C-alpha positions in Angstrom: -7.1 8.8 27.3 -4.7 6.4 26.0 -6.7 5.9 22.6 -5.9 9.8 22.5 -2.3 9.0 21.5 -3.5 8.1 17.6 -4.2 12.0 17.6 -0.6 12.3 16.9 -1.0 11.3 13.4 -2.8 14.3 13.0 1.1 16.4 13.8 2.0 15.3 10.5 -0.8 17.5 8.3 0.2 20.4 11.4 3.2 20.3 10.5 2.9 20.7 6.9 -0.1 23.7 7.8 3.0 25.7 9.8 5.5 25.0 6.4 3.2 26.5 4.9 2.5 29.3 6.8 5.8 30.9 7.9 7.6 30.1 4.7 11.3 30.1 4.8 13.2 27.2 6.1 10.1 26.1 8.0 8.6 24.6 4.5 10.7 22.2 5.3 9.6 20.8 8.6 7.0 18.1 7.6 10.2 16.2 6.0 12.3 16.9 8.6 9.7 15.3 11.2 8.4 12.8 9.3 12.0 11.3 7.9 13.8 12.5 10.8 12.6 13.0 14.3 10.3 10.2 13.8 13.0 7.6 12.8 14.9 8.6 15.8 12.0 8.4 18.2 11.8 4.8 16.8 15.3 4.1 17.7 14.7 5.0 21.8 11.6 4.3 22.1 10.2 0.6 23.0 8.6 -2.0 21.1 5.4 -2.5 22.1 4.0 -6.7 21.3 0.7 -6.4 23.2 -2.2 -7.5 21.8 -5.9 -6.7 23.2 -8.1 -9.6 24.6 -11.4 -10.5 25.7 -13.9 -7.8 27.0 -10.8 -5.0 26.3 -10.5 -6.0 22.9 -14.5 -6.0 22.3 -14.7 -2.3 24.2 -11.9 -1.1 21.5 -14.2 -2.4 18.9 -17.4 -0.9 19.7 -15.6 3.0 20.5 -16.3 5.4 18.0 -13.5 7.1 18.9 -11.2 5.1 16.7 -13.7 5.4 13.5 -14.3 9.3 14.4 -9.8 9.5 14.5 -10.2 8.4 10.2 -12.7 10.8 9.5 -11.2 14.0 11.0 -8.9 13.4 8.2 -11.0 14.0 5.7 -11.9 17.5 6.3 -8.2 17.8 7.4 -6.5 16.4 4.5 -8.8 18.6 1.8 -8.6 21.7 4.1 -4.9 21.4 3.9 -4.9 20.6 0.7 -7.2 23.6 -0.7 -5.0 26.0 1.7 -1.8 25.0 -0.1 -3.2 25.8 -3.8 -4.6 28.9 -2.4 -1.1 29.7 -0.8 0.4 28.7 -3.9 -2.0 31.1 -6.2 -1.8 34.3 -4.4 1.7 34.3 -2.7 5.3 34.5 -4.6 8.0 31.7 -3.6 11.5 30.3 -3.9 12.0 27.3 -5.7 13.8 25.7 -2.4 10.3 27.0 -0.5 8.2 25.2 -3.6 10.0 21.8 -3.4 9.7 22.1 0.8 5.6 22.6 0.4 5.2 20.2 -2.5 7.3 17.6 -0.2 4.7 18.6 2.5 1.8 18.4 1.0 2.6 15.1 -1.0 3.6 13.5 2.7 0.1 14.6 4.0 -1.8 13.2 0.9 0.2 9.7 1.5 0.3 9.3 5.1 -3.3 11.3 6.1 -4.5 10.6 2.8 -3.8 7.1 1.0 -3.0 5.5 4.6 -6.2 6.0 6.2 -7.9 5.5 2.5 -6.6 1.8 2.6 -8.0 1.2 6.1 -11.6 2.9 5.0 -11.5 0.9 1.3 -11.8 -2.7 3.8 -14.8 -1.6 6.1 -18.0 -3.3 5.4 -20.3 0.0 5.6 -20.5 1.3 2.4 -20.4 4.9 3.5 -17.1 4.7 4.8 -15.7 2.9 1.6 -16.5 6.1 -0.3 -15.0 8.1 2.1 -11.8 6.3 1.5 -12.3 6.7 -2.3 -12.4 10.5 -1.8 -9.2 10.6 0.2 -7.7 8.8 -3.1 -8.5 11.7 -5.0 -5.7 14.3 -3.7 -3.3 12.2 -5.2 -5.1 10.6 -8.3 -4.8 7.1 -7.1 -8.3 6.1 -6.8 -7.5 3.2 -8.8 -5.6 1.9 -5.9 -9.2 0.6 -4.1 -9.7 -2.0 -6.8 -6.5 -3.7 -7.3 -5.3 -3.5 -3.7 -8.6 -5.3 -2.9 -9.3 -7.3 -5.6 -5.8 -8.0 -6.3 -3.0 -7.2 -3.9 -5.0 -9.1 -1.3 -5.4 -12.4 -3.5 -1.8 -12.2 -4.9 0.2 -10.5 -2.2 4.1 -12.3 -1.6 3.7 -13.9 -5.6 5.3 -12.9 -8.7 1.5 -11.9 -9.8 1.3 -9.4 -7.2 3.0 -6.1 -8.9 2.5 -4.5 -4.9 5.6 -6.9 -3.5 8.6 -6.3 -4.3 11.1 -8.7 -5.5 14.1 -10.0 -3.1 17.1 -7.3 -4.3 14.5 -5.0 -6.1 15.4 -1.8 -5.4 12.9 1.0 -4.1 13.3 2.9 -7.4 12.3 0.0 -9.6 9.6 -0.8 -7.8 8.1 2.8 -8.1 8.2 2.1 -11.8 7.4 -1.1 -12.0 4.2 -1.0 -9.4 2.8 2.6 -10.5 2.6 1.2 -14.3 1.2 -2.9 -13.5 -0.9 -1.9 -10.7 -2.6 0.7 -12.8 -2.9 -1.9 -15.8 -4.1 -4.7 -12.9 -7.0 -2.2 -12.0 -8.8 -2.1 -15.3 -8.0 -5.8 -16.1 -9.6 -6.1 -12.5 -12.4 -4.0 -13.7 -13.6 -5.7 -17.1 -13.1 -9.0 -15.1 -15.6 -7.6 -11.9 -18.3 -5.9 -15.3 -18.1 -9.8 -17.1 -19.5 -11.5 -14.3 -22.1 -8.9 -13.8 -22.7 -9.7 -17.9 -21.8 -6.0 -18.3 -19.7 -4.5 -21.0 -16.9 -1.8 -20.3 -19.0 0.8 -21.1 -20.9 0.6 -18.5 -22.9 3.3 -15.4 -21.1 0.5 -13.1 -17.7 0.9 -14.6 -15.4 2.4 -11.7 -12.7 2.9 -13.1 -14.0 4.9 -16.0 -15.7 6.9 -12.9 -12.7 7.3 -11.2 -11.1 8.9 -14.2 -13.8 11.5 -14.9 -13.7 12.3 -11.4 -10.0 12.8 -11.4 -9.9 14.4 -14.7 -12.8 16.9 -12.8 -10.6 17.8 -10.2 -7.9 18.7 -12.0 -9.9 20.7 -14.4 -11.2 22.5 -11.1 -7.8 23.7 -10.0 -6.9 24.2 -13.3 -9.9 27.2 -13.6 -9.9 28.5 -10.2 -6.0 28.6 -9.5 -4.1 28.4 -12.8 -1.7 25.9 -14.7 1.2 26.6 -12.1 -0.4 25.2 -9.4 -2.0 22.9 -11.6 1.2 21.9 -11.7 2.4 21.6 -7.9 -0.7 19.8 -7.2 0.2 17.0 -9.7 3.6 17.0 -8.1 2.1 16.6 -5.0 0.1 14.0 -6.2 3.4 12.2 -6.7 5.1 12.5 -3.7 2.0 10.9 -2.1 1.6 7.8 -4.0 5.2 6.9 -4.3 5.0 7.5 -0.7 2.2 4.7 -0.8 4.2 3.0 -3.1 7.6 3.0 -0.7 5.3 1.4 1.9 4.4 -1.1 0.0 8.2 -1.7 -1.0 8.5 -2.6 2.5 5.7 -4.3 3.4 6.5 -7.6 1.3 10.0 -7.4 0.0 11.3 -10.2 -0.7 8.6 -12.3 0.6 6.7 -15.5 -1.3 4.3 -17.7 -1.0 5.3 -21.6 -2.0 3.5 -22.9 -4.9 1.8 -26.0 -4.4 1.2 -29.2 -6.6 -1.8 -27.8 -7.7 -0.7 -24.8 -9.3 -2.3 -22.8 -6.6 -0.5 -20.6 -3.9 -0.6 -21.6 -0.2 -3.1 -19.3 1.5 -1.6 -15.7 2.8 -0.2 -16.4 6.2 1.4 -13.7 9.0 4.5 -14.7 7.5 3.8 -12.5 4.1 4.3 -9.5 5.4 6.9 -7.7 7.3 5.9 -6.5 10.9 7.0 -3.4 12.8 5.9 -2.9 16.4 8.2 0.3 16.8 5.5 2.8 18.6 5.4 6.3 16.8 5.5 4.3 13.5 2.0 2.4 14.6 0.6 5.4 15.8 1.6 7.7 12.8 0.1 5.4 10.7 -2.7 3.6 12.5 -1.5 0.3 12.9 -0.3 -0.6 9.5 2.6 -1.4 10.8 0.8 -4.8 11.7 0.7 -5.9 8.7 1.1 -9.5 8.4 -2.0 -9.6 10.9 -4.1 -7.8 8.8 -3.7 -9.7 5.2 -4.4 -12.2 8.0 -7.7 -11.0 8.3 -8.0 -7.5 6.2 -11.6 -7.0 7.7 -9.9 -6.3 11.0 -10.1 -2.8 12.2 -6.9 -0.8 12.8 -7.5 -0.7 16.7 -7.4 -4.5 17.4 -4.7 -6.1 15.2 -2.1 -8.4 16.8 1.4 -8.8 16.9 2.1 -12.8 15.9 5.5 -14.6 16.9 5.9 -16.3 14.0 5.8 -12.6 11.7 8.8 -11.7 10.2 10.5 -8.9 11.9 12.0 -5.6 10.9 14.6 -3.9 12.8 13.1 -0.2 12.7 9.8 0.9 12.5 7.7 1.8 8.9 9.1 5.8 8.7 12.7 4.6 9.5 12.7 1.4 7.2 11.1 3.6 4.4 14.5 5.8 4.8 16.5 2.9 4.8 14.9 1.1 2.0 16.2 4.9 -0.2 20.0 3.8 0.3 19.6 0.3 -1.9 22.6 -0.8 -0.7 22.2 -0.3 3.5 18.9 -1.8 2.5 19.6 -5.5 0.9 22.6 -5.3 3.7 19.9 -4.9 6.3 17.1 -6.8 5.2 18.4 -10.1 3.2 19.7 -12.2 5.6 16.1 -11.6 7.6 14.4 -13.4 4.5 14.0 -17.2 5.0 16.4 -18.9 2.7 13.4 -21.0 1.0 12.1 -17.1 0.0 15.4 -16.5 -1.6 15.3 -18.8 -4.1 11.8 -19.3 -4.8 12.3 -16.9 -7.5 9.6 -14.0 -7.4 
């Protein structure tokens, strides 16, 4: 029964549904819940550094419950997405209500969409990777699959990685550099993959072309059935969704850098190159994403058995709280900069 705690991840889309259904000031219940209530709970609840070992670990790997908890996000995300578009097309809203609904929908697209897509995108089974790509569609971020798997996990904590924030770089600057460079990198990586198979850019095996086409059809569908104004709202919600992802990217590796070896190559990615958090609320809501150090240590590990490492740099707060702090750069720098190892500060990301 204790494993059902991950059902708490569904409270984000549930809160968004409540906001859309009841309208008015309820429209803001999701951002209030995600960025005020959850951080408050993280400050009150103790951290949990427990790792699973032996038979308990094996049982968790065999238990399909953990997989179905991920799969259920697909009907939830798409159901809420199209319910939102229908409501926006058929009802009249005040400007503040529209703002709350777009932010709420964007939060769902980021947490239950992109975050779950990230987990499924690392799976060995092809149908799970396809489901992961599907969850990236509403945020118009399907290129994330290529850049993250073939780029970020190779170059994390180096200057070559657009998803690694530099020391003293603000989250707002990072949004611009990470979004643009990741998209460009995805095309570069796709071309390399095609070249390795002796295929050209204009090939049926060019996933980036397929992602572009699928996302264009997705937007055309919204325009045809819901109109231009709702299309604009969908675009804004997608913007909120992928900026939420980039904020997570920002806090995950901020200021951390791998050493360059005499050979010119970087040292291998270790648990010291990602920020870890054991705060229980963030762990549950984000499907253990906050144990990011172990994820980079072995990316194929499923979320339910990710470990805590004593050597990992520890965040003073959980990921939701840290995301809020990152929106205030002076406060973020004051709290986080002293925690970065001195040798990494002088390595010059």
